[in-house]
C-alpha positions in Angstrom: -17.1 -8.7 29.7 -16.1 -12.3 28.7 -13.0 -13.2 26.7 -11.0 -16.3 25.8 -7.3 -16.9 26.1 -5.4 -19.6 24.3 -2.4 -21.6 25.6 -0.6 -23.7 22.9 1.7 -25.3 25.4 0.6 -26.3 28.9 2.9 -29.0 30.1 6.2 -28.9 32.0 8.2 -30.7 29.4 7.7 -27.8 27.0 8.5 -25.3 29.8 11.8 -27.1 30.5 12.6 -27.2 26.7 12.0 -23.4 26.4 14.0 -22.6 29.6 16.9 -24.7 28.4 17.1 -22.7 25.2 17.0 -19.4 27.1 19.5 -20.3 29.8 22.0 -22.1 27.6 21.8 -19.6 24.8 21.0 -22.3 22.2 20.1 -21.3 18.6 16.5 -20.4 19.2 15.6 -21.0 15.5 16.9 -24.6 15.2 15.4 -26.6 18.0 12.0 -28.3 17.6 9.9 -29.6 20.4 9.0 -33.2 19.8 6.9 -34.1 22.8 3.2 -33.5 23.7 2.7 -29.7 24.2 -0.8 -30.0 25.8 -3.1 -27.0 25.1 -6.0 -25.1 26.6 -8.5 -22.4 25.9 -9.9 -20.6 29.0 -13.0 -18.5 29.3 -12.6 -15.6 31.7 -15.0 -12.9 32.9 -14.5 -9.4 34.3 -17.6 -7.6 35.5 -16.1 -4.1 35.6 -13.0 -2.2 34.6 -10.1 -3.1 36.9 -12.4 -5.6 38.5 -11.4 -9.1 39.5 -11.0 -11.7 36.8 -13.0 -14.9 37.2 -12.2 -18.2 35.5 -15.5 -19.4 34.1 -14.5 -22.6 32.2 -11.8 -24.2 30.0 -11.4 -26.8 27.3 -8.3 -28.7 26.2 -7.7 -28.8 22.4 -4.2 -29.7 21.3 -1.9 -26.7 20.7 -4.4 -24.0 20.0 -2.9 -20.8 18.5 -5.0 -18.2 16.7 -8.8 -18.0 17.1 -11.7 -15.7 16.5 -15.3 -15.8 17.8 -18.0 -14.7 15.3 -21.5 -14.1 16.7 -24.0 -16.5 15.1 -21.2 -18.7 13.7 -19.1 -19.8 16.6 -15.5 -20.0 17.6 -13.0 -20.6 14.8 -9.6 -21.8 16.1 -6.3 -23.5 15.0 -5.4 -26.7 16.6 -3.2 -29.8 16.0 0.5 -30.8 16.1 2.9 -29.5 13.4 5.4 -31.8 11.8 8.3 -32.2 14.1 10.4 -34.7 12.1 10.6 -34.8 8.3 8.2 -37.5 7.0 6.1 -37.5 10.2 2.8 -35.9 9.2 1.4 -33.0 11.2 -2.3 -32.5 11.7 -2.7 -28.7 12.1 -6.2 -27.7 11.0 -9.1 -25.3 11.6 -12.1 -26.1 13.7 -15.3 -24.2 14.3 -17.1 -24.8 17.6 -20.6 -23.5 17.2 -22.8 -22.0 19.9 -24.6 -25.4 20.4 -21.2 -27.0 21.3 -20.9 -28.9 18.0 -17.8 -29.1 15.8 -19.6 -28.2 12.6 -16.5 -27.3 10.4 -13.1 -28.8 9.9 -10.6 -27.5 7.4 -7.3 -29.2 6.4 -4.9 -28.3 3.6 -1.5 -29.4 2.4 -0.2 -25.8 2.7 -0.9 -25.7 6.5 2.4 -25.5 8.3 3.0 -23.9 11.7 -0.3 -22.0 11.6 -0.3 -19.0 13.9 -3.2 -16.5 13.3 -6.8 -16.8 12.1 -9.2 -14.0 11.2 -12.7 -14.2 9.6 -13.0 -12.4 6.2 -16.0 -11.7 4.0 -15.2 -14.8 1.9 -13.6 -17.1 4.4 -10.7 -17.3 6.8 -7.3 -15.5 6.6 -4.5 -17.5 8.2 -0.7 -17.3 8.6 1.1 -20.4 7.6 4.4 -19.4 9.2 6.3 -22.6 8.3 6.1 -21.8 4.6 6.2 -18.0 5.0 2.7 -17.6 3.6 -0.6 -15.9 4.2 -3.6 -18.0 3.0 -7.2 -17.1 2.6 -9.4 -20.2 2.5 -13.2 -20.4 1.9 -15.3 -22.4 4.3 -15.0 -25.4 2.0 -11.2 -25.3 2.5 -10.2 -24.0 -0.9 -7.5 -21.5 -1.3 -9.0 -18.3 -2.6 -6.1 -15.9 -2.1 -2.4 -16.3 -1.1 0.8 -14.4 -0.5 4.2 -16.1 -0.2 7.0 -14.1 1.3 9.5 -16.1 -0.7 8.0 -14.8 -3.9 7.8 -11.2 -2.8 11.3 -10.2 -1.8 11.8 -12.4 1.2 13.6 -15.5 0.0 16.7 -15.6 2.3 16.4 -18.1 5.2 17.0 -16.9 8.7 19.8 -19.4 8.9 21.2 -18.5 5.5 20.6 -19.7 2.0 17.8 -19.2 -0.5 14.3 -20.6 -0.1 11.7 -21.6 -2.5 8.2 -23.1 -1.7 6.7 -25.8 -3.9 2.9 -25.1 -3.9 2.1 -28.7 -5.0 3.5 -30.8 -2.2 2.1 -31.6 1.2 4.0 -29.4 3.6 2.4 -31.1 6.6 5.0 -33.9 6.1 8.0 -31.5 6.4 9.5 -29.9 9.5 10.4 -26.2 9.1 12.3 -24.9 12.2 12.9 -21.1 12.3 16.3 -21.2 10.7 14.6 -22.5 7.5 12.0 -19.7 7.4 12.5 -16.3 5.9 10.0 -14.1 7.8 8.1 -16.2 10.4 5.1 -14.0 9.6 2.7 -14.7 12.5 -0.2 -12.3 12.2 -2.4 -11.1 9.3 -5.6 -9.1 9.2 -7.6 -7.2 6.6 -6.8 -3.6 7.1 -9.9 -2.3 9.0 -9.6 1.1 7.2 -8.9 -0.3 3.7 -10.2 -3.7 2.8 -8.1 -3.9 -0.3 -5.1 -4.3 1.9 -3.7 -7.0 4.2 -1.5 -6.1 7.2 1.1 -8.7 8.3 3.9 -8.9 10.8 7.3 -9.9 9.5 8.8 -11.3 12.7 12.4 -11.7 11.7 12.5 -8.3 9.9 10.9 -6.4 12.8 8.4 -4.8 10.4 4.7 -4.6 9.6 3.9 -4.8 5.8 0.8 -3.7 4.0 0.0 -5.9 1.1 -2.2 -5.0 -1.9 -4.7 -7.8 -2.4 -4.8 -7.4 -6.1 -1.1 -6.8 -7.1 0.5 -8.6 -4.1 2.9 -5.7 -3.8 3.8 -4.6 -0.3 4.8 -1.4 1.5 6.6 -1.4 4.9 4.5 0.7 7.2 6.1 0.1 10.6 9.7 -0.7 11.4 12.0 -1.1 14.4 10.0 -3.8 16.1 11.5 -6.6 18.2 9.7 -10.0 18.0 6.2 -8.5 17.3 2.9 -10.3 17.3 -0.8 -9.7 16.8 -1.5 -6.6 14.7 -5.1 -5.5 15.6 -7.5 -2.6 15.0 -7.6 0.1 17.8 -9.9 3.1 18.3 -6.9 5.3 17.4 -5.7 3.1 14.6 -3.8 -0.1 15.3 -2.2 -1.9 18.2 0.4 -4.7 18.3 2.5 -6.6 20.9 6.2 -5.7 20.6 7.1 -8.9 22.3 10.8 -8.9 23.2 10.5 -5.3 24.5 7.7 -6.4 26.9 5.3 -3.7 25.6 2.2 -2.9 23.5 2.4 -0.2 20.9 -0.5 2.0 19.6 -0.3 3.6 16.1 -2.6 6.0 14.3 -4.1 5.3 11.0 -1.0 6.6 9.2 1.1 4.2 11.2 2.7 6.9 13.4 3.5 5.7 16.9 1.2 7.3 19.5 1.8 5.3 22.7 4.0 2.6 24.2 2.3 0.7 27.0 4.5 -1.3 29.4 3.3 -4.8 29.6 5.5 -6.3 32.3 7.7 -5.3 35.2 10.8 -3.2 34.1 12.9 -5.5 36.4 11.8 -8.7 34.8 14.9 -10.1 33.0 13.4 -11.8 30.0 10.4 -9.8 28.7 7.8 -11.1 26.4 4.4 -9.6 25.7 2.4 -11.9 23.3 -0.8 -10.0 22.7 -2.7 -6.9 23.7 -6.3 -5.7 23.1 -8.2 -2.5 23.8 -11.2 -2.8 26.1 -14.4 -0.7 25.9 -13.3 1.2 28.9 -10.2 2.4 27.1 -7.8 0.3 29.2 -5.8 -2.6 27.7 -5.5 -6.3 28.3 -1.9 -7.5 27.9 -0.5 -11.0 27.8 2.7 -10.9 29.9 3.8 -14.4 29.0 7.1 -14.9 30.8 5.8 -13.7 34.1 2.6 -15.8 33.5 0.2 -12.9 34.0 -2.7 -11.4 32.2 -2.7 -7.6 32.9 -5.3 -5.0 32.6 -3.7 -1.5 32.5 -5.7 1.7 32.4 -4.7 5.2 31.2 -3.4 6.1 34.6 -1.1 3.1 34.9 -3.3 1.3 37.4 -3.6 -2.4 36.8 -5.3 -5.7 37.8 -3.6 -9.0 37.1 -4.7 -12.6 36.6 -1.9 -15.2 37.1 -2.1 -18.0 34.5 0.3 -20.2 36.5 3.3 -21.9 35.1 3.7 -23.3 32.6 0.7 -21.7 30.9 1.9 -19.0 28.4 -0.9 -17.1 26.7 -0.8 -16.9 22.9 -4.0 -14.9 22.2 -6.8 -12.9 23.9 -10.2 -13.0 22.1 -13.3 -11.1 23.2 -16.6 -13.1 23.1 -20.3 -12.3 23.8 -21.3 -11.9 27.5 -23.4 -15.1 27.2 -20.7 -17.3 25.7 -20.2 -20.7 27.4 -18.6 -24.0 26.8 -21.5 -26.5 27.2 -21.3 -30.2 28.0 -21.0 -31.1 24.3 -18.1 -28.8 23.8 -16.3 -30.4 26.8 -16.9 -33.9 25.3 -14.8 -32.9 22.2 -11.8 -31.7 24.2 -10.9 -33.6 27.3 -7.7 -33.2 29.4 -4.9 -35.7 28.8 
């Protein structure tokens, strides 16, 4: 099988910035990186379960986070720098790289702020705009067709204290929103695969998964007691997510009851962080063990195969693609290495 992995930050300056926060115990919500983060999307191949991973190719978009490959349409992904100083415009946006290697779609919007996840829907694209604590669905012309703002649905208290309101009519790409100014840092949203009238999202600061009614915007908390979670996804048994700070993936049934906890890193590693996890057709799981810079495949018997991503490359997302997916010369021409 072939799959993509995205790296939003690939340079040493960012690695030093992050290490400085961890070692010195700085307020992790208030610092904002102001340099060039780099960025990369790699195409990997694995020919058999627990087989060797082979790096096929890579391109270098700036700061890619969420992505999804849709057969017949292409690769949708988030790219661009966020605002790092108030008044300095960010340029976060959505691109589609089609199977011919052309950029045939670009979507920008004033409500795009610290974009984290992207999923194709029947009517457009569902994204998390973490900087403004919002889930936005845009059509392919870039118009907002559905939205949910945490600040208007019971989550108006900033992580750093104080109340927050969001003005829908200003350009948030000009404003810097570090974590202390956010209320949820929601970072993943999908249409519930078992009930398309519902949206599932991760409330990062609250350690919860919420299920939102598309029509009423009301939410129910369906999973609790998470620690820095990311990437809620469908699973053959129900759902899977990365419980990042615990260094594990968690599998839930369709009633959101915990079925399995899958270790995603060495129990001896001091600062655990699993960013993403997906189920493979073989029944094993691919796990992004970021702080040890490893992609791990683990099967039901605990056996594993690893691919080292090499410092300072921290995986953000794993995304399956078709077996004939490639980056052709035209795709390379769009995204050259700095």
